[in-house]
ROLO-636276 format. One record per residue: residue in one letter; x, y, z of N, C-alpha, C, O in turn. Coordinates in steps of 0.001 Angstrom, whole numbers, padded with zeros to 6 digits, always signed. Each point is the difference from the previous one (the first is absolute). Example, Ala and Ser with C-alpha at 12.3 -4.5 7.8 and 13.67 -1.06 7.14 Angstrom:
// residues 2
A+013190-005690+007800-000890+001190+000000+000900+001200+000000+001036-000019+000665/S-001386+001069-001385+000820+001190+000060-000770+001090+000730+000509+001108+000169/
***
This chain:
// residues 85
M-009891-004449+034079+000128+001161-000854+001359+000033-000689+000110+000461-001136/F+000928-000950+001821+001329-000002-000583+000060-000883-001242+000670+000343-000974/A-001372-001488+001005+000015-000914-001153-000636+000651-001220+000474-000192-001120/A-001538+000957+001323-000647+000681-001115+000932+001039-000615+000067+000126-001222/N+000644+000610+002050+000963+000980-000508+001153-000682-000733+000488+000504-001011/Q-000063-001636+001521+001077-000745-000636-000431-000498-001382+000781+000060-000949/I-002000-000543+000832-000531-000453-001292-000114+001179-000955+000357-000115-001173/W-000849+001237+001659-000131+001192-000833+001366+000442-000539+000123+000327-001180/C+000885-000316+002024+001342+000388-000441+000549-000979-001028+000680+000411-000941/A-000960-001688+001103+000451-001002-000969-000692+000213-001348+000638-000145-001042/L-001913+000482+001042-000719+000259-001248+000511+001248-000705+000120+000019-001225/V+000179+001009+001983+000544+001219-000592+001380-000271-000609+000309+000493-001085/A+000506-001265+001774+001320-000349-000536-000129-000840-001266+000765+000190-000946/L-001720-001114+000915-000232-000818-001186-000455+000858-001176+000456-000201-001126/A-001340+001145+001374-000469+000897-001068+001154+000839-000548+000082+000218-001209/A+000794+000246+002069+001152+000785-000447+000948-000859-000836+000531+000465-001009/E-000320-001699+001419+000863-000904-000756-000602-000327-001369+000710-000009-001005/L-002011-000257+000968-000660-000292-001280+000081+001192-000947+000216-000172-001200/T-000385+001357+001724+000100+001203-000823+001415+000163-000551+000173+000319-001177/A+000818-000531+002002+001386+000139-000440+000350-001037-001065+000646+000330-000995/W-001067-001579+001194+000279-001031-000993-000770+000246-001289+000516-000268-001085/M-001740+000772+001187-000779+000310-001196+000699+001085-000807+000072-000090-001226/Q+000437+001100+001891+000719+001060-000698+001268-000544-000653+000331+000382-001122/T+000366-001254+001804+001246-000535-000525-000232-000918-001197+000708+000101-001002/L-001682-000983+001093-000208-001004-001037-000902+000472-001136+000302-000250-001167/A-001395+000922+001485-000994+000346-001018+000288+001324-000687-000375+000183-001158/L+001022+000733+001836+000191+001338-000559+001456+000266-000370+000428+001152-000066/H+000317-002202-000171+001423+000130-000355+000138+000804-001289-000685-000273-000986/G+001565+001255+001000+000251+000803-001185-000963+001160-000198+000033+000650-001045/H-000880-000377+002012-000946+001120-000085+000216+000900+001205+000434-000454+001058/V-000737+001724-001228+000173+000956+001094-000898-000350+001198+000278+000424+001122/A-001334-001183-001349-000907-000397+001082+000688-000896+001025-000495-000169+001114/R+001618-000393-001485+000730-000849+000931+000463+000784+001223+000195-000581+001068/R-000019+001871-001208+000492+000839+001086-001095+000824+000685+000300+000811+000876/W-001554-001007-001260-001090+000757+000610-000151-000367+001473+000228-001141+000400/E-000611+002116+000383-000304-000217+001411-001340-000745+000120-000799+000029-000937/P+000542-000691+002064-001261-000734+000163-001248+000864-000209-000998-000481-000537/K+001045+001741+000952-001160+000871-000177-000281+000225-001490-001156-000004-000422/T+002206+000198-000367-000164+000194-001437-000518-001272-000652-000868+000062-000871/L+001389-001215+001278-000510-001272-000519-001480-000157+000307-000783-000422-000851/R+000416+000764+002065-001398-000135+000407-000908+000879-000848-001068-000448-000419/F+001462+001675+000158-000844+000916-000767-000003-000286-001493-000979+000306-000680/R+002062-000891+000151+000083-000203-001444-000323-001424-000440-000698-000184-000998/L+001181-000820+001709-000198-001380-000439-001065-000747+000780-000807-000723-000585/F+000797+000888+001882-000908-000796+000820-001438+000507-000030-000892-000656+000538/T+000651+001806-001154-001360+000545-000067-000593-000055-001406-000982+000689-000275/I+001554-001489-000617-000576-000162-001338-001325-000734+000155-000044-001068+000612/P-001048+001627-001161-001290-000680+000108+000041-001354-000705+000552-000125-001094/A-001138-000879+001727+000034-001347-000560-001284-000747+000340-000735+000363+000918/T+000492-001417-001690-001143-000873+000221+000491-001436-000026+000791-000372-000866/I-001251-000431+001801+000322-001424+000006-001204-000736-000555-001118+000180+000482/A+001340-001011-001499-001084-000754-000627+000321-001486+000061+001140-000416-000204/R-002153-000362+000486+000151-001459+000006-000747-000543-001209-001211+000172-000133/T+001958-000830-000740-000604-000593-001191+000435-001451-000066+001191-000296-000097/G-002139-000591+000147+000349-001417-000009+000841-000336+001208-000430+000173+001140/R+001614-000648-001394+000913-000354+001090+001144+000983+000133+000975-000275+000700/R-001079+001415-001358+001074+000983+000015-000443+001261+000727-001171+000379-000026/I+002116+000244+000660-000237+001297+000629+000830+001010-000776+001202-000187-000186/R-001848+001259-000267+000688+001010-000801-000059+001352+000708-000974+000332+000675/L+002034+000422-000852+000089+001351+000540-000001+000965-001172+000890-000047-000849/Y-001873+000910+000800-000099+001002-001051+000374+001356+000586-000654+000490+000920/L+001709+000109-001460+000427+001322+000444-000608+001060-000909-000202-000240-001191/A-000087+001402+001745-000576+001095-000776+000977+000436-001086+001154+000317+000292/A-001604-000301-001525+000871+000323-001132+000399+001468-000014+001057+000342-000530/R-001871+000522+001094+000277+001439-000062+000848+000521+001152+000359+001178+000015/A-000040-002018+000933+000852+000439+001108+001412+000243-000533+000491-000788-000808/P+000166+001856+001240+001292+000358-000594+001122-001010+000239+000930-000063-000805/F-000978-000713+001856+001087-000923+000296-000372-001458-000238+000703-000895+000469/T-001787+000641-001183-000384-001374-000313+001052-000720-000833+000305-001153+000304/P+000272+001776-001349+001040-000722-000757+001199-000409+000868+000559-001079-000193/L-000174+001911+001119+001097-000342+000901-000372-001189+000880+000811-000905+000199/A-002024+000903+000323-000450-001105+000838-000064-001300-000801+000405-001051+000498/L-000905+001109-001723-000075-001199-000838+001389-000513-000353+000231-001209-000028/D+000682+002114-000237+001378-000396-000294+000627-000674+001216+000687-001013-000137/G-000917+001563+001314+000521-000605+001228-000592-001368+000268+000713-000914+000418/L-002019+000759-000653-000631-001304+000190+000549-001022-000991+000195-001165+000349/A+000054+001598-001577+000572-000913-000992+001412-000424+000390+000365-001160-000191/R+000427+002066+000729+001350-000347+000455-000051-000998+001155+000799-000934+000057/L-001739+001138+000857-000130-000949+001116-000467-001355-000497+000453-001026+000506/A-001357+000996-001496-000468-001267-000550+001142-000742-000696+000055-001228+000044/D+000847+001958-000681+001147-000639-000643+000950-000629+001025+000688-000975-000302/L-000656+001524+001487+000886-000531+001052-000584-001207+000722+000725-000737+000669/A-002035+000532-000801-000667-001076+000732+000470-001360-000529+000138-000183-001210/P+000107-000762+002111+000430-001320-000454-001139-000743-000680-001168+000179+000345/G+001512-000995-001291-000991-000847-000678-000625+000683-001095-000857-000570-000675/
***
């Protein structure tokens, strides 16, 4: 049972680190960089989306009418610019 709890704690720590780095890198220069995790969850992580597979590509379609979709797209574009290659 201890090993399961240890794995769970490691996953929670990883999720917190990913959230912090996402805020630092993707949301630089926006007030969303300082949002608490609960606010991020309600505003960015709950945007309705659809995953579509076409040919050999996987595409993510975000709902155009969601109020924070432009912010999410801007953050994804910033992360894509940072990716090597």
